[in-house]
PyMOL Python script that loads the backbone (N, CA, C, O; Angstrom):
from pymol import cmd

cmd.read_pdbstr("""\
ATOM      1  N   UNK A   1     134.565  63.739  58.915  1.00  0.00           N
ATOM      2  CA  UNK A   1     133.695  62.779  59.554  1.00  0.00           C
ATOM      3  C   UNK A   1     132.732  63.540  60.464  1.00  0.00           C
ATOM      4  O   UNK A   1     133.151  64.380  61.260  1.00  0.00           O
ATOM      5  N   UNK A   2     131.460  63.242  60.341  1.00  0.00           N
ATOM      6  CA  UNK A   2     130.476  63.902  61.177  1.00  0.00           C
ATOM      7  C   UNK A   2     130.543  63.356  62.596  1.00  0.00           C
ATOM      8  O   UNK A   2     131.120  62.297  62.846  1.00  0.00           O
ATOM      9  N   UNK A   3     129.951  64.087  63.505  1.00  0.00           N
ATOM     10  CA  UNK A   3     129.972  63.657  64.903  1.00  0.00           C
ATOM     11  C   UNK A   3     129.268  62.302  65.071  1.00  0.00           C
ATOM     12  O   UNK A   3     129.737  61.446  65.821  1.00  0.00           O
ATOM     13  N   UNK A   4     128.151  62.114  64.376  1.00  0.00           N
ATOM     14  CA  UNK A   4     127.424  60.845  64.461  1.00  0.00           C
ATOM     15  C   UNK A   4     128.253  59.703  63.893  1.00  0.00           C
ATOM     16  O   UNK A   4     128.272  58.610  64.458  1.00  0.00           O
ATOM     17  N   UNK A   5     128.931  59.944  62.790  1.00  0.00           N
ATOM     18  CA  UNK A   5     129.761  58.902  62.181  1.00  0.00           C
ATOM     19  C   UNK A   5     130.941  58.569  63.069  1.00  0.00           C
ATOM     20  O   UNK A   5     131.349  57.410  63.147  1.00  0.00           O
ATOM     21  N   UNK A   6     131.492  59.558  63.733  1.00  0.00           N
ATOM     22  CA  UNK A   6     132.629  59.329  64.621  1.00  0.00           C
ATOM     23  C   UNK A   6     132.245  58.419  65.778  1.00  0.00           C
ATOM     24  O   UNK A   6     133.071  57.646  66.263  1.00  0.00           O
ATOM     25  N   UNK A   7     131.003  58.506  66.218  1.00  0.00           N
ATOM     26  CA  UNK A   7     130.557  57.659  67.320  1.00  0.00           C
ATOM     27  C   UNK A   7     130.407  56.205  66.902  1.00  0.00           C
ATOM     28  O   UNK A   7     130.428  55.319  67.757  1.00  0.00           O
ATOM     29  N   UNK A   8     130.257  55.938  65.613  1.00  0.00           N
ATOM     30  CA  UNK A   8     130.006  54.578  65.143  1.00  0.00           C
ATOM     31  C   UNK A   8     131.215  53.946  64.450  1.00  0.00           C
ATOM     32  O   UNK A   8     131.056  52.946  63.750  1.00  0.00           O
ATOM     33  N   UNK A   9     132.391  54.489  64.623  1.00  0.00           N
ATOM     34  CA  UNK A   9     133.555  53.968  63.913  1.00  0.00           C
ATOM     35  C   UNK A   9     133.848  52.518  64.279  1.00  0.00           C
ATOM     36  O   UNK A   9     134.261  51.738  63.420  1.00  0.00           O
ATOM     37  N   UNK A  10     133.640  52.144  65.541  1.00  0.00           N
ATOM     38  CA  UNK A  10     133.965  50.764  65.931  1.00  0.00           C
ATOM     39  C   UNK A  10     132.975  49.774  65.309  1.00  0.00           C
ATOM     40  O   UNK A  10     133.358  48.654  64.969  1.00  0.00           O
ATOM     41  N   UNK A  11     131.732  50.168  65.158  1.00  0.00           N
ATOM     42  CA  UNK A  11     130.760  49.292  64.505  1.00  0.00           C
ATOM     43  C   UNK A  11     131.135  49.086  63.046  1.00  0.00           C
ATOM     44  O   UNK A  11     131.018  47.979  62.521  1.00  0.00           O
ATOM     45  N   UNK A  12     131.584  50.149  62.393  1.00  0.00           N
ATOM     46  CA  UNK A  12     132.011  50.024  60.999  1.00  0.00           C
ATOM     47  C   UNK A  12     133.202  49.080  60.889  1.00  0.00           C
ATOM     48  O   UNK A  12     133.256  48.251  59.981  1.00  0.00           O
ATOM     49  N   UNK A  13     134.151  49.202  61.803  1.00  0.00           N
ATOM     50  CA  UNK A  13     135.311  48.310  61.790  1.00  0.00           C
ATOM     51  C   UNK A  13     134.858  46.878  61.983  1.00  0.00           C
ATOM     52  O   UNK A  13     135.315  45.977  61.280  1.00  0.00           O
ATOM     53  N   UNK A  14     133.969  46.666  62.925  1.00  0.00           N
ATOM     54  CA  UNK A  14     133.476  45.324  63.201  1.00  0.00           C
ATOM     55  C   UNK A  14     132.775  44.731  61.985  1.00  0.00           C
ATOM     56  O   UNK A  14     132.917  43.540  61.708  1.00  0.00           O
ATOM     57  N   UNK A  15     132.024  45.547  61.263  1.00  0.00           N
ATOM     58  CA  UNK A  15     131.253  45.049  60.125  1.00  0.00           C
ATOM     59  C   UNK A  15     132.066  44.883  58.849  1.00  0.00           C
ATOM     60  O   UNK A  15     131.767  43.999  58.046  1.00  0.00           O
ATOM     61  N   UNK A  16     133.080  45.705  58.642  1.00  0.00           N
ATOM     62  CA  UNK A  16     133.744  45.711  57.339  1.00  0.00           C
ATOM     63  C   UNK A  16     135.177  45.210  57.336  1.00  0.00           C
ATOM     64  O   UNK A  16     135.723  44.935  56.268  1.00  0.00           O
ATOM     65  N   UNK A  17     135.795  45.085  58.484  1.00  0.00           N
ATOM     66  CA  UNK A  17     137.190  44.659  58.486  1.00  0.00           C
ATOM     67  C   UNK A  17     137.285  43.139  58.552  1.00  0.00           C
ATOM     68  O   UNK A  17     136.277  42.435  58.602  1.00  0.00           O
ATOM     69  N   UNK A  18     138.496  42.665  58.549  1.00  0.00           N
ATOM     70  CA  UNK A  18     138.736  41.226  58.638  1.00  0.00           C
ATOM     71  C   UNK A  18     138.740  40.777  60.090  1.00  0.00           C
ATOM     72  O   UNK A  18     139.698  40.164  60.561  1.00  0.00           O
ATOM     73  N   UNK A  19     137.670  41.088  60.784  1.00  0.00           N
ATOM     74  CA  UNK A  19     137.548  40.703  62.177  1.00  0.00           C
ATOM     75  C   UNK A  19     137.065  39.267  62.274  1.00  0.00           C
ATOM     76  O   UNK A  19     136.616  38.677  61.291  1.00  0.00           O
ATOM     77  N   UNK A  20     137.162  38.731  63.443  1.00  0.00           N
ATOM     78  CA  UNK A  20     136.719  37.356  63.665  1.00  0.00           C
ATOM     79  C   UNK A  20     135.206  37.311  63.842  1.00  0.00           C
ATOM     80  O   UNK A  20     134.590  38.272  64.302  1.00  0.00           O
ATOM     81  N   UNK A  21     134.630  36.193  63.474  1.00  0.00           N
ATOM     82  CA  UNK A  21     133.227  35.943  63.776  1.00  0.00           C
ATOM     83  C   UNK A  21     133.210  35.274  65.143  1.00  0.00           C
ATOM     84  O   UNK A  21     133.535  34.094  65.273  1.00  0.00           O
ATOM     85  N   UNK A  22     132.830  36.034  66.154  1.00  0.00           N
ATOM     86  CA  UNK A  22     132.889  35.563  67.526  1.00  0.00           C
ATOM     87  C   UNK A  22     131.657  34.768  67.908  1.00  0.00           C
ATOM     88  O   UNK A  22     130.572  34.976  67.364  1.00  0.00           O
ATOM     89  N   UNK A  23     131.835  33.854  68.852  1.00  0.00           N
ATOM     90  CA  UNK A  23     130.708  33.129  69.405  1.00  0.00           C
ATOM     91  C   UNK A  23     129.868  34.109  70.227  1.00  0.00           C
ATOM     92  O   UNK A  23     130.413  35.007  70.868  1.00  0.00           O
ATOM     93  N   UNK A  24     128.581  33.942  70.209  1.00  0.00           N
ATOM     94  CA  UNK A  24     127.672  34.853  70.922  1.00  0.00           C
ATOM     95  C   UNK A  24     127.989  34.874  72.414  1.00  0.00           C
ATOM     96  O   UNK A  24     128.164  33.826  73.036  1.00  0.00           O
ATOM     97  N   UNK A  25     128.060  36.061  72.973  1.00  0.00           N
ATOM     98  CA  UNK A  25     128.239  36.221  74.408  1.00  0.00           C
ATOM     99  C   UNK A  25     129.630  35.931  74.936  1.00  0.00           C
ATOM    100  O   UNK A  25     129.811  35.779  76.144  1.00  0.00           O
ATOM    101  N   UNK A  26     130.605  35.852  74.064  1.00  0.00           N
ATOM    102  CA  UNK A  26     131.957  35.481  74.504  1.00  0.00           C
ATOM    103  C   UNK A  26     132.486  36.420  75.579  1.00  0.00           C
ATOM    104  O   UNK A  26     133.136  35.963  76.520  1.00  0.00           O
ATOM    105  N   UNK A  27     132.231  37.703  75.467  1.00  0.00           N
ATOM    106  CA  UNK A  27     132.785  38.655  76.418  1.00  0.00           C
ATOM    107  C   UNK A  27     131.943  38.785  77.682  1.00  0.00           C
ATOM    108  O   UNK A  27     132.280  39.572  78.567  1.00  0.00           O
ATOM    109  N   UNK A  28     130.860  38.030  77.781  1.00  0.00           N
ATOM    110  CA  UNK A  28     130.051  38.040  79.000  1.00  0.00           C
ATOM    111  C   UNK A  28     130.324  36.818  79.862  1.00  0.00           C
ATOM    112  O   UNK A  28     129.786  36.709  80.964  1.00  0.00           O
ATOM    113  N   UNK A  29     131.150  35.897  79.379  1.00  0.00           N
ATOM    114  CA  UNK A  29     131.490  34.712  80.169  1.00  0.00           C
ATOM    115  C   UNK A  29     132.252  35.135  81.424  1.00  0.00           C
ATOM    116  O   UNK A  29     132.928  36.164  81.425  1.00  0.00           O
ATOM    117  N   UNK A  30     132.145  34.343  82.490  1.00  0.00           N
ATOM    118  CA  UNK A  30     132.792  34.684  83.752  1.00  0.00           C
ATOM    119  C   UNK A  30     134.128  33.986  83.945  1.00  0.00           C
ATOM    120  O   UNK A  30     134.904  34.366  84.822  1.00  0.00           O
ATOM    121  N   UNK A  31     134.403  32.976  83.140  1.00  0.00           N
ATOM    122  CA  UNK A  31     135.649  32.215  83.266  1.00  0.00           C
ATOM    123  C   UNK A  31     136.647  32.683  82.203  1.00  0.00           C
ATOM    124  O   UNK A  31     136.384  32.538  81.009  1.00  0.00           O
ATOM    125  N   UNK A  32     137.785  33.240  82.619  1.00  0.00           N
ATOM    126  CA  UNK A  32     138.780  33.728  81.657  1.00  0.00           C
ATOM    127  C   UNK A  32     139.249  32.640  80.679  1.00  0.00           C
ATOM    128  O   UNK A  32     139.494  32.925  79.507  1.00  0.00           O
ATOM    129  N   UNK A  33     139.370  31.410  81.155  1.00  0.00           N
ATOM    130  CA  UNK A  33     139.800  30.317  80.275  1.00  0.00           C
ATOM    131  C   UNK A  33     138.761  30.059  79.187  1.00  0.00           C
ATOM    132  O   UNK A  33     139.113  29.818  78.032  1.00  0.00           O
ATOM    133  N   UNK A  34     137.483  30.108  79.557  1.00  0.00           N
ATOM    134  CA  UNK A  34     136.420  29.891  78.569  1.00  0.00           C
ATOM    135  C   UNK A  34     136.406  31.004  77.519  1.00  0.00           C
ATOM    136  O   UNK A  34     136.163  30.748  76.340  1.00  0.00           O
ATOM    137  N   UNK A  35     136.664  32.224  77.949  1.00  0.00           N
ATOM    138  CA  UNK A  35     136.758  33.343  77.004  1.00  0.00           C
ATOM    139  C   UNK A  35     137.908  33.086  76.036  1.00  0.00           C
ATOM    140  O   UNK A  35     137.754  33.226  74.822  1.00  0.00           O
ATOM    141  N   UNK A  36     139.060  32.708  76.585  1.00  0.00           N
ATOM    142  CA  UNK A  36     140.245  32.463  75.761  1.00  0.00           C
ATOM    143  C   UNK A  36     140.012  31.306  74.789  1.00  0.00           C
ATOM    144  O   UNK A  36     140.405  31.387  73.626  1.00  0.00           O
ATOM    145  N   UNK A  37     139.385  30.244  75.252  1.00  0.00           N
ATOM    146  CA  UNK A  37     139.117  29.097  74.372  1.00  0.00           C
ATOM    147  C   UNK A  37     138.137  29.463  73.259  1.00  0.00           C
ATOM    148  O   UNK A  37     138.283  29.006  72.126  1.00  0.00           O
ATOM    149  N   UNK A  38     137.145  30.283  73.579  1.00  0.00           N
ATOM    150  CA  UNK A  38     136.196  30.731  72.573  1.00  0.00           C
ATOM    151  C   UNK A  38     136.899  31.580  71.515  1.00  0.00           C
ATOM    152  O   UNK A  38     136.668  31.407  70.319  1.00  0.00           O
ATOM    153  N   UNK A  39     137.763  32.502  71.964  1.00  0.00           N
ATOM    154  CA  UNK A  39     138.514  33.330  71.019  1.00  0.00           C
ATOM    155  C   UNK A  39     139.447  32.467  70.165  1.00  0.00           C
ATOM    156  O   UNK A  39     139.624  32.726  68.974  1.00  0.00           O
ATOM    157  N   UNK A  40     140.034  31.449  70.776  1.00  0.00           N
ATOM    158  CA  UNK A  40     140.905  30.535  70.027  1.00  0.00           C
ATOM    159  C   UNK A  40     140.109  29.827  68.930  1.00  0.00           C
ATOM    160  O   UNK A  40     140.554  29.761  67.784  1.00  0.00           O
ATOM    161  N   UNK A  41     138.948  29.303  69.272  1.00  0.00           N
ATOM    162  CA  UNK A  41     138.116  28.619  68.271  1.00  0.00           C
ATOM    163  C   UNK A  41     137.753  29.552  67.127  1.00  0.00           C
ATOM    164  O   UNK A  41     137.824  29.169  65.959  1.00  0.00           O
ATOM    165  N   UNK A  42     137.364  30.775  67.463  1.00  0.00           N
ATOM    166  CA  UNK A  42     136.984  31.748  66.440  1.00  0.00           C
ATOM    167  C   UNK A  42     138.166  32.103  65.546  1.00  0.00           C
ATOM    168  O   UNK A  42     138.026  32.186  64.326  1.00  0.00           O
ATOM    169  N   UNK A  43     139.319  32.311  66.150  1.00  0.00           N
ATOM    170  CA  UNK A  43     140.511  32.700  65.383  1.00  0.00           C
ATOM    171  C   UNK A  43     140.969  31.575  64.461  1.00  0.00           C
ATOM    172  O   UNK A  43     141.348  31.818  63.315  1.00  0.00           O
ATOM    173  N   UNK A  44     140.933  30.354  64.960  1.00  0.00           N
ATOM    174  CA  UNK A  44     141.401  29.241  64.142  1.00  0.00           C
ATOM    175  C   UNK A  44     140.411  28.870  63.047  1.00  0.00           C
ATOM    176  O   UNK A  44     140.801  28.308  62.023  1.00  0.00           O
ATOM    177  N   UNK A  45     139.144  29.176  63.251  1.00  0.00           N
ATOM    178  CA  UNK A  45     138.131  28.875  62.240  1.00  0.00           C
ATOM    179  C   UNK A  45     138.016  29.971  61.180  1.00  0.00           C
ATOM    180  O   UNK A  45     137.448  29.743  60.112  1.00  0.00           O
ATOM    181  N   UNK A  46     138.547  31.145  61.467  1.00  0.00           N
ATOM    182  CA  UNK A  46     138.381  32.289  60.573  1.00  0.00           C
ATOM    183  C   UNK A  46     139.128  32.103  59.252  1.00  0.00           C
ATOM    184  O   UNK A  46     140.265  31.633  59.219  1.00  0.00           O
ATOM    185  N   UNK A  47     138.464  32.478  58.180  1.00  0.00           N
ATOM    186  CA  UNK A  47     139.104  32.475  56.859  1.00  0.00           C
ATOM    187  C   UNK A  47     139.447  33.893  56.425  1.00  0.00           C
ATOM    188  O   UNK A  47     140.005  34.101  55.348  1.00  0.00           O
ATOM    189  N   UNK A  48     139.109  34.878  57.274  1.00  0.00           N
ATOM    190  CA  UNK A  48     139.343  36.278  56.916  1.00  0.00           C
ATOM    191  C   UNK A  48     140.533  36.903  57.630  1.00  0.00           C
ATOM    192  O   UNK A  48     140.941  38.014  57.289  1.00  0.00           O
ATOM    193  N   UNK A  49     141.094  36.212  58.608  1.00  0.00           N
ATOM    194  CA  UNK A  49     142.182  36.834  59.367  1.00  0.00           C
ATOM    195  C   UNK A  49     143.423  36.968  58.504  1.00  0.00           C
ATOM    196  O   UNK A  49     143.643  36.194  57.572  1.00  0.00           O
ATOM    197  N   UNK A  50     144.231  37.972  58.835  1.00  0.00           N
ATOM    198  CA  UNK A  50     145.431  38.252  58.050  1.00  0.00           C
ATOM    199  C   UNK A  50     146.708  37.980  58.830  1.00  0.00           C
ATOM    200  O   UNK A  50     147.800  38.275  58.342  1.00  0.00           O
ATOM    201  N   UNK A  51     146.595  37.430  60.017  1.00  0.00           N
ATOM    202  CA  UNK A  51     147.760  37.144  60.847  1.00  0.00           C
ATOM    203  C   UNK A  51     147.535  35.818  61.560  1.00  0.00           C
ATOM    204  O   UNK A  51     146.608  35.083  61.218  1.00  0.00           O
ATOM    205  N   UNK A  52     148.359  35.507  62.531  1.00  0.00           N
ATOM    206  CA  UNK A  52     148.237  34.235  63.239  1.00  0.00           C
ATOM    207  C   UNK A  52     146.971  34.207  64.090  1.00  0.00           C
ATOM    208  O   UNK A  52     146.444  35.257  64.458  1.00  0.00           O
ATOM    209  N   UNK A  53     146.485  33.009  64.402  1.00  0.00           N
ATOM    210  CA  UNK A  53     145.302  32.924  65.263  1.00  0.00           C
ATOM    211  C   UNK A  53     145.519  33.612  66.619  1.00  0.00           C
ATOM    212  O   UNK A  53     144.612  34.269  67.131  1.00  0.00           O
ATOM    213  N   UNK A  54     146.714  33.464  67.199  1.00  0.00           N
ATOM    214  CA  UNK A  54     146.987  34.105  68.483  1.00  0.00           C
ATOM    215  C   UNK A  54     146.833  35.617  68.387  1.00  0.00           C
ATOM    216  O   UNK A  54     146.156  36.231  69.211  1.00  0.00           O
ATOM    217  N   UNK A  55     147.453  36.206  67.395  1.00  0.00           N
ATOM    218  CA  UNK A  55     147.390  37.663  67.254  1.00  0.00           C
ATOM    219  C   UNK A  55     145.973  38.140  66.965  1.00  0.00           C
ATOM    220  O   UNK A  55     145.556  39.186  67.462  1.00  0.00           O
ATOM    221  N   UNK A  56     145.233  37.383  66.168  1.00  0.00           N
ATOM    222  CA  UNK A  56     143.844  37.754  65.874  1.00  0.00           C
ATOM    223  C   UNK A  56     142.983  37.698  67.126  1.00  0.00           C
ATOM    224  O   UNK A  56     142.195  38.607  67.387  1.00  0.00           O
ATOM    225  N   UNK A  57     143.134  36.630  67.899  1.00  0.00           N
ATOM    226  CA  UNK A  57     142.349  36.477  69.122  1.00  0.00           C
ATOM    227  C   UNK A  57     142.692  37.579  70.121  1.00  0.00           C
ATOM    228  O   UNK A  57     141.801  38.170  70.730  1.00  0.00           O
ATOM    229  N   UNK A  58     143.982  37.852  70.285  1.00  0.00           N
ATOM    230  CA  UNK A  58     144.409  38.892  71.226  1.00  0.00           C
ATOM    231  C   UNK A  58     143.930  40.273  70.755  1.00  0.00           C
ATOM    232  O   UNK A  58     143.544  41.110  71.571  1.00  0.00           O
ATOM    233  N   UNK A  59     143.957  40.500  69.464  1.00  0.00           N
ATOM    234  CA  UNK A  59     143.507  41.788  68.931  1.00  0.00           C
ATOM    235  C   UNK A  59     142.027  42.009  69.216  1.00  0.00           C
ATOM    236  O   UNK A  59     141.629  43.117  69.576  1.00  0.00           O
ATOM    237  N   UNK A  60     141.208  40.978  69.061  1.00  0.00           N
ATOM    238  CA  UNK A  60     139.777  41.130  69.340  1.00  0.00           C
ATOM    239  C   UNK A  60     139.532  41.396  70.821  1.00  0.00           C
ATOM    240  O   UNK A  60     138.676  42.204  71.179  1.00  0.00           O
ATOM    241  N   UNK A  61     140.279  40.721  71.669  1.00  0.00           N
ATOM    242  CA  UNK A  61     140.133  40.932  73.103  1.00  0.00           C
ATOM    243  C   UNK A  61     140.544  42.360  73.478  1.00  0.00           C
ATOM    244  O   UNK A  61     139.843  43.035  74.232  1.00  0.00           O
ATOM    245  N   UNK A  62     141.668  42.809  72.955  1.00  0.00           N
ATOM    246  CA  UNK A  62     142.115  44.172  73.218  1.00  0.00           C
ATOM    247  C   UNK A  62     141.145  45.208  72.646  1.00  0.00           C
ATOM    248  O   UNK A  62     140.891  46.234  73.278  1.00  0.00           O
ATOM    249  N   UNK A  63     140.608  44.945  71.463  1.00  0.00           N
ATOM    250  CA  UNK A  63     139.642  45.853  70.845  1.00  0.00           C
ATOM    251  C   UNK A  63     138.428  46.018  71.761  1.00  0.00           C
ATOM    252  O   UNK A  63     137.955  47.133  71.983  1.00  0.00           O
ATOM    253  N   UNK A  64     137.934  44.910  72.283  1.00  0.00           N
ATOM    254  CA  UNK A  64     136.766  44.972  73.162  1.00  0.00           C
ATOM    255  C   UNK A  64     137.077  45.751  74.438  1.00  0.00           C
ATOM    256  O   UNK A  64     136.297  46.611  74.847  1.00  0.00           O
ATOM    257  N   UNK A  65     138.209  45.454  75.063  1.00  0.00           N
ATOM    258  CA  UNK A  65     138.592  46.144  76.297  1.00  0.00           C
ATOM    259  C   UNK A  65     138.761  47.641  76.042  1.00  0.00           C
ATOM    260  O   UNK A  65     138.253  48.469  76.799  1.00  0.00           O
ATOM    261  N   UNK A  66     139.471  47.979  74.978  1.00  0.00           N
ATOM    262  CA  UNK A  66     139.702  49.394  74.671  1.00  0.00           C
ATOM    263  C   UNK A  66     138.415  50.118  74.311  1.00  0.00           C
ATOM    264  O   UNK A  66     138.228  51.274  74.690  1.00  0.00           O
ATOM    265  N   UNK A  67     137.536  49.460  73.592  1.00  0.00           N
ATOM    266  CA  UNK A  67     136.283  50.091  73.169  1.00  0.00           C
ATOM    267  C   UNK A  67     135.396  50.364  74.380  1.00  0.00           C
ATOM    268  O   UNK A  67     134.725  51.395  74.441  1.00  0.00           O
ATOM    269  N   UNK A  68     135.392  49.444  75.341  1.00  0.00           N
ATOM    270  CA  UNK A  68     134.578  49.636  76.537  1.00  0.00           C
ATOM    271  C   UNK A  68     135.124  50.784  77.383  1.00  0.00           C
ATOM    272  O   UNK A  68     134.369  51.509  78.031  1.00  0.00           O
ATOM    273  N   UNK A  69     136.438  50.936  77.367  1.00  0.00           N
ATOM    274  CA  UNK A  69     137.075  52.054  78.062  1.00  0.00           C
ATOM    275  C   UNK A  69     136.717  52.153  79.527  1.00  0.00           C
ATOM    276  O   UNK A  69     136.682  51.148  80.236  1.00  0.00           O
ATOM    277  N   UNK A  70     136.451  53.363  79.979  1.00  0.00           N
ATOM    278  CA  UNK A  70     136.176  53.593  81.396  1.00  0.00           C
ATOM    279  C   UNK A  70     134.811  53.069  81.815  1.00  0.00           C
ATOM    280  O   UNK A  70     134.515  53.020  83.009  1.00  0.00           O
ATOM    281  N   UNK A  71     133.975  52.678  80.862  1.00  0.00           N
ATOM    282  CA  UNK A  71     132.661  52.124  81.198  1.00  0.00           C
ATOM    283  C   UNK A  71     132.732  50.657  81.601  1.00  0.00           C
ATOM    284  O   UNK A  71     131.743  50.095  82.071  1.00  0.00           O
ATOM    285  N   UNK A  72     133.883  50.036  81.425  1.00  0.00           N
ATOM    286  CA  UNK A  72     134.058  48.631  81.768  1.00  0.00           C
ATOM    287  C   UNK A  72     134.327  48.523  83.274  1.00  0.00           C
ATOM    288  O   UNK A  72     135.321  49.062  83.760  1.00  0.00           O
ATOM    289  N   UNK A  73     133.457  47.837  84.010  1.00  0.00           N
ATOM    290  CA  UNK A  73     133.672  47.705  85.456  1.00  0.00           C
ATOM    291  C   UNK A  73     135.006  47.012  85.755  1.00  0.00           C
ATOM    292  O   UNK A  73     135.472  46.183  84.974  1.00  0.00           O
ATOM    293  N   UNK A  74     135.606  47.357  86.882  1.00  0.00           N
ATOM    294  CA  UNK A  74     136.919  46.818  87.253  1.00  0.00           C
ATOM    295  C   UNK A  74     136.907  45.293  87.324  1.00  0.00           C
ATOM    296  O   UNK A  74     137.866  44.645  86.904  1.00  0.00           O
ATOM    297  N   UNK A  75     135.841  44.725  87.846  1.00  0.00           N
ATOM    298  CA  UNK A  75     135.748  43.263  87.953  1.00  0.00           C
ATOM    299  C   UNK A  75     135.751  42.616  86.565  1.00  0.00           C
ATOM    300  O   UNK A  75     136.416  41.605  86.342  1.00  0.00           O
ATOM    301  N   UNK A  76     135.008  43.208  85.648  1.00  0.00           N
ATOM    302  CA  UNK A  76     134.934  42.681  84.275  1.00  0.00           C
ATOM    303  C   UNK A  76     136.292  42.829  83.578  1.00  0.00           C
ATOM    304  O   UNK A  76     136.746  41.917  82.888  1.00  0.00           O
ATOM    305  N   UNK A  77     136.929  43.984  83.765  1.00  0.00           N
ATOM    306  CA  UNK A  77     138.249  44.226  83.173  1.00  0.00           C
ATOM    307  C   UNK A  77     139.257  43.193  83.689  1.00  0.00           C
ATOM    308  O   UNK A  77     140.081  42.691  82.924  1.00  0.00           O
ATOM    309  N   UNK A  78     139.189  42.879  84.982  1.00  0.00           N
ATOM    310  CA  UNK A  78     140.114  41.900  85.561  1.00  0.00           C
ATOM    311  C   UNK A  78     139.925  40.524  84.922  1.00  0.00           C
ATOM    312  O   UNK A  78     140.900  39.827  84.643  1.00  0.00           O
ATOM    313  N   UNK A  79     138.684  40.140  84.695  1.00  0.00           N
ATOM    314  CA  UNK A  79     138.406  38.852  84.043  1.00  0.00           C
ATOM    315  C   UNK A  79     138.978  38.848  82.629  1.00  0.00           C
ATOM    316  O   UNK A  79     139.599  37.871  82.212  1.00  0.00           O
ATOM    317  N   UNK A  80     138.771  39.934  81.891  1.00  0.00           N
ATOM    318  CA  UNK A  80     139.263  40.008  80.516  1.00  0.00           C
ATOM    319  C   UNK A  80     140.790  40.064  80.466  1.00  0.00           C
ATOM    320  O   UNK A  80     141.398  39.512  79.549  1.00  0.00           O
ATOM    321  N   UNK A  81     141.409  40.721  81.436  1.00  0.00           N
ATOM    322  CA  UNK A  81     142.870  40.744  81.493  1.00  0.00           C
ATOM    323  C   UNK A  81     143.412  39.342  81.789  1.00  0.00           C
ATOM    324  O   UNK A  81     144.451  38.950  81.258  1.00  0.00           O
ATOM    325  N   UNK A  82     142.707  38.592  82.637  1.00  0.00           N
ATOM    326  CA  UNK A  82     143.121  37.204  82.894  1.00  0.00           C
ATOM    327  C   UNK A  82     142.919  36.344  81.652  1.00  0.00           C
ATOM    328  O   UNK A  82     143.664  35.389  81.429  1.00  0.00           O
ATOM    329  N   UNK A  83     141.924  36.674  80.850  1.00  0.00           N
ATOM    330  CA  UNK A  83     141.705  35.949  79.597  1.00  0.00           C
ATOM    331  C   UNK A  83     142.895  36.134  78.657  1.00  0.00           C
ATOM    332  O   UNK A  83     143.241  35.223  77.904  1.00  0.00           O
ATOM    333  N   UNK A  84     143.524  37.314  78.698  1.00  0.00           N
ATOM    334  CA  UNK A  84     144.729  37.538  77.893  1.00  0.00           C
ATOM    335  C   UNK A  84     145.826  36.575  78.310  1.00  0.00           C
ATOM    336  O   UNK A  84     146.502  35.987  77.465  1.00  0.00           O
ATOM    337  N   UNK A  85     146.001  36.416  79.625  1.00  0.00           N
ATOM    338  CA  UNK A  85     147.010  35.479  80.128  1.00  0.00           C
ATOM    339  C   UNK A  85     146.683  34.049  79.702  1.00  0.00           C
ATOM    340  O   UNK A  85     147.576  33.282  79.341  1.00  0.00           O
ATOM    341  N   UNK A  86     145.413  33.701  79.745  1.00  0.00           N
ATOM    342  CA  UNK A  86     144.999  32.358  79.314  1.00  0.00           C
ATOM    343  C   UNK A  86     145.305  32.143  77.834  1.00  0.00           C
ATOM    344  O   UNK A  86     145.744  31.062  77.441  1.00  0.00           O
ATOM    345  N   UNK A  87     145.076  33.161  77.017  1.00  0.00           N
ATOM    346  CA  UNK A  87     145.410  33.055  75.594  1.00  0.00           C
ATOM    347  C   UNK A  87     146.898  32.792  75.416  1.00  0.00           C
ATOM    348  O   UNK A  87     147.294  31.971  74.588  1.00  0.00           O
ATOM    349  N   UNK A  88     147.720  33.489  76.193  1.00  0.00           N
ATOM    350  CA  UNK A  88     149.167  33.282  76.104  1.00  0.00           C
ATOM    351  C   UNK A  88     149.539  31.853  76.485  1.00  0.00           C
ATOM    352  O   UNK A  88     150.409  31.250  75.857  1.00  0.00           O
ATOM    353  N   UNK A  89     148.888  31.311  77.505  1.00  0.00           N
ATOM    354  CA  UNK A  89     149.149  29.934  77.927  1.00  0.00           C
ATOM    355  C   UNK A  89     148.731  28.968  76.829  1.00  0.00           C
ATOM    356  O   UNK A  89     149.490  28.066  76.474  1.00  0.00           O
ATOM    357  N   UNK A  90     147.540  29.148  76.292  1.00  0.00           N
ATOM    358  CA  UNK A  90     147.021  28.260  75.253  1.00  0.00           C
ATOM    359  C   UNK A  90     147.950  28.201  74.057  1.00  0.00           C
ATOM    360  O   UNK A  90     148.187  27.131  73.496  1.00  0.00           O
ATOM    361  N   UNK A  91     148.475  29.353  73.667  1.00  0.00           N
ATOM    362  CA  UNK A  91     149.330  29.424  72.468  1.00  0.00           C
ATOM    363  C   UNK A  91     150.817  29.309  72.800  1.00  0.00           C
ATOM    364  O   UNK A  91     151.656  29.428  71.908  1.00  0.00           O
ATOM    365  N   UNK A  92     151.152  29.080  74.067  1.00  0.00           N
ATOM    366  CA  UNK A  92     152.539  28.890  74.444  1.00  0.00           C
ATOM    367  C   UNK A  92     153.387  30.142  74.272  1.00  0.00           C
ATOM    368  O   UNK A  92     154.566  30.055  73.929  1.00  0.00           O
ATOM    369  N   UNK A  93     152.798  31.288  74.507  1.00  0.00           N
ATOM    370  CA  UNK A  93     153.509  32.561  74.366  1.00  0.00           C
ATOM    371  C   UNK A  93     153.918  33.052  75.767  1.00  0.00           C
ATOM    372  O   UNK A  93     153.072  33.239  76.642  1.00  0.00           O
ATOM    373  N   UNK A  94     155.192  33.250  75.954  1.00  0.00           N
ATOM    374  CA  UNK A  94     155.664  33.801  77.227  1.00  0.00           C
ATOM    375  C   UNK A  94     155.468  35.297  77.230  1.00  0.00           C
ATOM    376  O   UNK A  94     155.682  35.968  76.221  1.00  0.00           O
ATOM    377  N   UNK A  95     155.063  35.810  78.359  1.00  0.00           N
ATOM    378  CA  UNK A  95     154.957  37.264  78.503  1.00  0.00           C
ATOM    379  C   UNK A  95     156.339  37.796  78.835  1.00  0.00           C
ATOM    380  O   UNK A  95     156.952  37.379  79.818  1.00  0.00           O
ATOM    381  N   UNK A  96     156.822  38.701  78.030  1.00  0.00           N
ATOM    382  CA  UNK A  96     158.171  39.221  78.238  1.00  0.00           C
ATOM    383  C   UNK A  96     158.146  40.591  78.782  1.00  0.00           C
ATOM    384  O   UNK A  96     159.201  41.181  79.017  1.00  0.00           O
TER     385      UNK A  96
END
""", "prot")
cmd.dss("prot")
cmd.show_as("cartoon", "prot")
cmd.util.cbc("prot")
cmd.orient("prot")
């Protein structure tokens, strides 16, 4: 893999894998519940997912957080981490 191709691996995954079709601007919302509800709608509407809607929604959220890495401001990361908790509440998943 060339250096340029290595930098674009996440875009390739986004374009070619069975990822969710997300609502525009979902990760820029300020309310964790709204982020979680948007991910829920996308996951439940998807015909390409290979697992449960909860796992698909959580995977997209984790993918975004991990991809942003250290460039993600602490305030934004905190909102997205709270969105994970909201997803668990919506789907009735206890954190163990």
